[in-house]
TORRO-691718 format. One record per atom (N, C-alpha, C, O, CB): x, y, z. Coordinates in steps of 0.2 Angstrom, whole numbers, padded with zeros to 4 digits, always signed. Glycine has a CB too. Example, Ala and Ser with C-alpha at 12.3 -4.5 7.8 and 13.67 -1.06 7.14 Angstrom:
% TORRO-691718
+0066-0028+0039
+0062-0022+0039
+0066-0016+0039
+0071-0017+0042
+0057-0022+0045
+0064-0011+0035
+0068-0005+0036
+0064+0000+0039
+0067+0006+0040
+0070-0003+0029
END
This chain:
% TORRO-691718
+0025+0165+0065
+0024+0166+0061
+0032+0163+0056
+0036+0167+0057
+0021+0173+0061
+0034+0158+0053
+0040+0154+0051
+0045+0161+0045
+0042+0165+0042
+0038+0145+0046
+0050+0161+0046
+0054+0166+0043
+0055+0164+0036
+0053+0158+0035
+0060+0166+0047
+0057+0166+0032
+0061+0164+0025
+0066+0160+0025
+0067+0155+0022
+0063+0170+0022
+0071+0163+0032
+0077+0160+0029
+0073+0152+0034
+0075+0147+0030
+0086+0165+0032
+0070+0149+0040
+0067+0143+0041
+0065+0142+0033
+0070+0139+0029
+0060+0143+0048
+0061+0143+0030
+0057+0140+0024
+0064+0138+0019
+0066+0133+0017
+0051+0146+0020
+0066+0142+0019
+0073+0141+0016
+0079+0134+0015
+0082+0131+0011
+0076+0146+0020
+0079+0134+0024
+0084+0130+0025
+0079+0122+0025
+0082+0118+0022
+0087+0132+0033
+0074+0121+0027
+0070+0115+0025
+0070+0114+0017
+0072+0108+0015
+0062+0117+0028
+0069+0117+0013
+0071+0118+0006
+0076+0116+0006
+0077+0110+0005
+0070+0124+0002
+0080+0118+0007
+0088+0116+0008
+0091+0108+0007
+0094+0105+0003
+0090+0119+0015
+0088+0105+0014
+0088+0100+0017
+0086+0096+0012
+0090+0092+0010
+0085+0100+0021
+0079+0097+0009
+0074+0093+0004
+0082+0092-0002
+0082+0087-0005
+0064+0099+0000
+0086+0095-0004
+0089+0098-0011
+0095+0093-0009
+0096+0088-0013
+0092+0107-0013
+0098+0094-0003
+0106+0093-0004
+0105+0086+0001
+0110+0083+0000
+0113+0101+0000
+0100+0084+0004
+0099+0076+0003
+0093+0072+0002
+0090+0071+0007
+0102+0074+0007
+0093+0071-0006
+0086+0069-0008
+0087+0062-0006
+0081+0061-0003
+0084+0070-0017
+0090+0057-0005
+0090+0052-0003
+0088+0049+0003
+0084+0045+0003
+0093+0050-0003
+0090+0051+0008
+0088+0052+0015
+0079+0054+0016
+0075+0051+0019
+0093+0059+0019
+0079+0059+0011
+0072+0062+0012
+0068+0057+0009
+0063+0057+0012
+0071+0069+0010
+0068+0054+0003
+0066+0048+0000
+0066+0043+0006
+0060+0043+0010
+0072+0046-0006
+0070+0040+0008
+0071+0034+0012
+0065+0036+0020
+0060+0033+0022
+0080+0035+0014
+0068+0041+0021
+0062+0045+0027
+0053+0045+0025
+0047+0044+0028
+0065+0055+0028
+0055+0045+0019
+0048+0045+0016
+0043+0040+0017
+0038+0039+0021
+0048+0045+0009
+0047+0037+0013
+0045+0029+0012
+0042+0026+0017
+0037+0024+0018
+0050+0025+0010
+0048+0026+0020
+0047+0020+0026
+0041+0024+0030
+0037+0019+0031
+0054+0019+0032
+0038+0032+0032
+0034+0034+0035
+0029+0033+0030
+0024+0036+0032
+0034+0040+0038
+0027+0031+0025
+0021+0029+0021
+0022+0023+0022
+0016+0021+0024
+0022+0031+0012
+0026+0018+0022
+0025+0011+0022
+0023+0009+0029
+0022+0003+0030
+0032+0007+0020
+0022+0013+0035
+0022+0009+0042
+0013+0015+0042
+0009+0013+0046
+0032+0011+0049
+0012+0020+0039
+0006+0021+0038
+0000+0016+0037
-0005+0015+0040
+0007+0025+0033
+0003+0011+0028
-0001+0010+0025
-0002+0004+0030
-0007+0003+0033
-0001+0009+0017
+0004+0000+0031
+0001-0006+0037
-0002-0006+0041
-0006-0010+0041
+0004-0008+0040
-0001+0001+0046
-0007+0003+0050
-0014+0001+0047
-0017-0004+0048
-0008+0011+0052
-0016+0007+0043
-0020+0004+0040
-0023-0004+0036
-0029-0006+0037
-0019+0008+0038
-0018-0007+0033
-0019-0012+0030
-0021-0018+0038
-0026-0022+0037
-0011-0013+0025
-0019-0019+0042
-0019-0022+0048
-0024-0021+0053
-0025-0024+0058
-0015-0021+0050
-0027-0015+0051
-0034-0014+0057
-0039-0018+0054
-0041-0019+0048
-0037-0006+0058
-0042-0021+0062
-0045-0024+0061
-0053-0026+0055
-0055-0031+0052
-0044-0025+0065
-0056-0019+0056
-0060-0018+0050
-0059-0018+0045
-0063-0020+0041
-0063-0014+0051
-0052-0015+0040
-0050-0018+0035
-0051-0023+0033
-0055-0025+0028
-0045-0018+0035
-0048-0028+0038
-0047-0035+0034
-0052-0039+0035
-0053-0045+0033
-0041-0039+0035
-0057-0037+0039
-0065-0039+0038
-0068-0037+0035
-0074-0039+0036
-0069-0040+0041
-0068-0030+0030
-0071-0029+0028
-0071-0027+0020
-0075-0025+0016
-0071-0026+0032
-0063-0029+0020
-0060-0028+0013
-0055-0033+0011
-0054-0037+0006
-0055-0021+0013
-0054-0033+0016
-0047-0041+0013
-0052-0048+0011
-0052-0052+0006
-0039-0045+0023
-0055-0047+0014
-0059-0056+0014
-0063-0055+0009
-0063-0059+0005
-0064-0059+0021
-0067-0051+0007
-0072-0050-0002
-0065-0049-0006
-0062-0054-0009
-0080-0041-0004
-0062-0044-0005
-0057-0044-0011
-0054-0051-0012
-0053-0053-0018
-0051-0039-0010
-0051-0057-0007
-0047-0062-0010
-0051-0066-0011
-0049-0070-0014
-0042-0065-0007
-0060-0067-0010
-0065-0070-0013
-0063-0068-0020
-0060-0072-0024
-0070-0068-0009
-0065-0063-0021
-0066-0059-0028
-0058-0065-0031
-0059-0070-0035
-0064-0046-0028
-0052-0063-0029
-0046-0066-0033
-0045-0073-0034
-0041-0076-0037
-0039-0063-0031
-0051-0076-0029
-0052-0084-0031
-0055-0086-0037
-0052-0089-0041
-0056-0088-0026
-0062-0083-0037
-0065-0081-0041
-0064-0082-0048
-0066-0087-0051
-0064-0077-0041
-0059-0076-0049
-0055-0074-0056
-0050-0079-0056
-0050-0081-0062
-0051-0066-0055
-0047-0083-0053
-0042-0089-0052
-0043-0094-0056
-0039-0097-0060
-0043-0091-0045
-0053-0097-0053
-0052-0101-0055
-0058-0101-0061
-0062-0106-0062
-0051-0106-0050
-0059-0094-0064
-0062-0096-0069
-0056-0095-0074
-0056-0099-0080
-0067-0092-0071
-0051-0091-0072
-0046-0092-0077
-0044-0100-0078
-0044-0103-0083
-0041-0087-0075
-0042-0103-0073
-0040-0109-0073
-0045-0114-0079
-0043-0118-0084
-0040-0110-0067
-0050-0113-0077
-0056-0118-0080
-0056-0115-0088
-0058-0119-0091
-0066-0116-0076
-0054-0111-0090
-0055-0108-0097
-0047-0111-0100
-0045-0111-0106
-0057-0098-0097
-0042-0114-0094
-0037-0116-0099
-0037-0123-0098
-0031-0126-0099
-0031-0112-0098
-0044-0126-0096
-0043-0134-0096
-0044-0135-0088
-0048-0139-0086
-0034-0137-0098
-0041-0133-0085
-0039-0138-0077
-0049-0136-0073
-0052-0131-0074
-0030-0132-0069
-0050-0142-0070
-0056-0142-0068
-0056-0139-0060
-0054-0143-0055
-0058-0149-0069
-0056-0134-0060
-0056-0132-0055
-0062-0128-0051
-0066-0124-0054
-0051-0128-0056
-0064-0130-0041
-0070-0128-0039
-0067-0121-0033
-0061-0120-0031
-0076-0136-0036
-0072-0117-0032
-0069-0110-0028
-0075-0111-0022
-0080-0114-0023
-0070-0101-0033
-0072-0109-0016
-0075-0111-0011
-0076-0105-0006
-0070-0102-0005
-0071-0117-0007
-0082-0101-0004
-0081-0097+0000
-0082-0089-0003
-0081-0084+0001
-0075-0099+0003
END
């Protein structure tokens, strides 16, 4: 069982060093995001279809602006 002193010390650390807490939290979240993002299953199932949607939307927008474009894939 954790004591109240240990809990207060943890909260105090965050209050006394908010910049360090932010940088460490941000770095951990970036590492987790990129571990997920570069996983082969994510690349195959989500990234390729997402890029295809971006290409279709970009091609459609360029066609609306008068540029004759074609999208393959």
